[in-house]
C-alpha positions in Angstrom: 8.0 -1.4 3.4 6.1 1.7 2.3 7.2 5.2 3.3 5.0 8.0 4.3 4.9 10.0 1.1 1.6 11.7 1.4 0.7 13.7 4.6 -2.2 15.7 3.3 -5.5 13.8 3.8 -8.6 16.0 3.4 -11.2 16.0 6.2 -14.3 14.2 5.2 -12.4 12.1 2.7 -12.8 8.3 2.4 -10.9 5.5 0.7 -12.7 2.5 -0.8 -11.2 -0.6 -2.4 -11.9 -4.3 -3.0 -9.6 -7.3 -2.7 -10.3 -10.5 -4.4 -7.2 -12.7 -4.0 -8.5 -15.6 -6.1 -8.8 -13.3 -9.1 -5.5 -11.5 -8.5 -3.5 -14.8 -8.4 -4.9 -17.1 -11.1 -2.1 -19.7 -11.0 -2.3 -20.1 -7.3 -6.1 -20.3 -7.5 -5.9 -23.2 -10.0 -3.4 -25.0 -7.8 -5.6 -24.6 -4.7 -8.7 -25.8 -6.5 -6.8 -28.9 -7.8 -5.5 -29.6 -4.3 -9.1 -29.3 -2.9 -10.4 -31.6 -5.6 -7.8 -34.3 -4.8 -8.4 -34.0 -1.1 -12.2 -34.2 -1.7 -11.8 -37.3 -3.8 -9.6 -39.0 -1.2 -12.0 -38.2 1.6 -15.0 -39.5 -0.4 -13.1 -42.7 -1.2 -12.2 -43.5 2.4 -14.9 -41.9 4.5 -18.0 -41.4 2.4 -20.2 -38.5 1.3 -21.1 -37.0 4.8 -17.5 -36.4 5.8 -16.8 -35.1 2.3 -19.5 -32.4 2.9 -18.2 -31.6 6.3 -14.6 -31.4 5.2 -15.4 -29.1 2.3 -17.3 -26.9 4.7 -14.3 -26.7 7.0 -11.9 -26.1 4.1 -14.1 -23.4 2.7 -14.3 -21.7 6.1 -10.6 -21.7 6.4 -10.0 -20.4 2.9 -12.9 -18.0 2.5 -10.7 -14.8 2.6 -9.0 -16.1 -0.5 -12.1 -17.1 -2.5 -14.5 -14.3 -1.4 -14.1 -10.7 -2.4 -13.7 -8.3 0.5 -14.7 -4.6 0.3 -13.0 -2.1 2.6 -13.9 1.5 3.4 -11.9 3.9 5.5 -13.9 7.1 6.3 -13.5 9.9 8.8 -15.3 8.1 11.6 -14.7 4.3 11.2 -13.5 1.4 9.1 -15.9 -0.9 7.3 -15.1 -4.4 6.2 -17.7 -6.1 4.0 -17.9 -9.8 3.1 -20.9 -11.5 1.6 -21.9 -12.9 5.0 -21.2 -10.0 7.4 -20.2 -6.4 7.7 -17.7 -5.3 10.4 -17.8 -1.6 11.4 -15.3 -0.3 14.0 -14.6 3.3 15.0 -11.0 4.7 14.6 -10.8 5.5 18.3 -10.8 1.8 19.2 -7.3 1.4 17.7 -4.0 2.4 19.3 -1.5 1.0 16.8 -1.0 0.4 13.1 1.3 -2.4 12.2 2.4 -2.8 8.6 2.5 -6.4 7.4 3.7 -8.0 4.1 0.3 -7.8 2.4 -1.7 -5.5 4.6 -1.9 -3.7 7.9 -3.1 -4.8 11.3 -5.1 -2.2 13.3 -4.6 -3.1 16.9 -6.4 -1.9 20.0 -3.2 -2.3 22.1 -0.3 0.2 22.2 2.3 -2.5 22.5 2.6 -5.7 20.5 1.1 -8.8 22.1 -0.4 -12.2 21.4 -4.0 -10.8 21.4 -3.3 -8.5 18.5 -4.6 -10.9 15.8 -7.7 -11.8 17.9 -8.8 -8.3 18.9 -7.3 -6.3 16.0 -8.5 -6.0 12.4 -6.4 -7.3 9.5 -6.8 -5.1 6.4 -5.6 -6.5 3.1 -3.8 -4.3 0.6 -5.0 -4.0 -3.0 -2.4 -4.7 -5.8 -2.1 -1.0 -6.7 1.1 0.3 -5.0 0.0 4.0 -4.9 -3.3 3.0 -3.2 -1.3 0.9 -0.6 0.7 4.0 0.4 -2.5 6.1 0.6 -4.2 3.5 2.7 -1.3 3.2 5.1 -1.0 7.0 5.5 -4.7 7.3 6.1 -4.8 4.6 8.7 -1.7 6.1 10.5 -3.2 9.5 10.5 -6.6 8.4 11.9 -5.1 6.1 14.6 -2.4 8.3 15.9 -4.5 11.5 15.9 -7.2 10.0 18.2 
């Protein structure tokens, strides 16, 4: 997908970016909201208000990476992922492999690919800026493969 264009990353440097998928894809966001409203109306009609609340809570839980901005920071020691309800901070030396995905990277604690990758690893979303994507990928590969 992205080639290693930049090999020089300064010591002590850090990269910060924010991903807000709902804002980046307005048409998709409108369609998802319409779908959620239709589903909510049907649940309310057939099951009542309590199950409506419960189903909206479950749907929001499943779709929260899309509707909530996520802030990322790569620094010399660790990675930081900030959502409004928690902050994840993991040191680079926990990761053994960087796997490039279609819209992000997966930092995995395993050297070989396995079924636990998506449970134990950290999925990092790319921003829409192509140059920043390459910089993020290079930074992650340098930090993971040097430790």
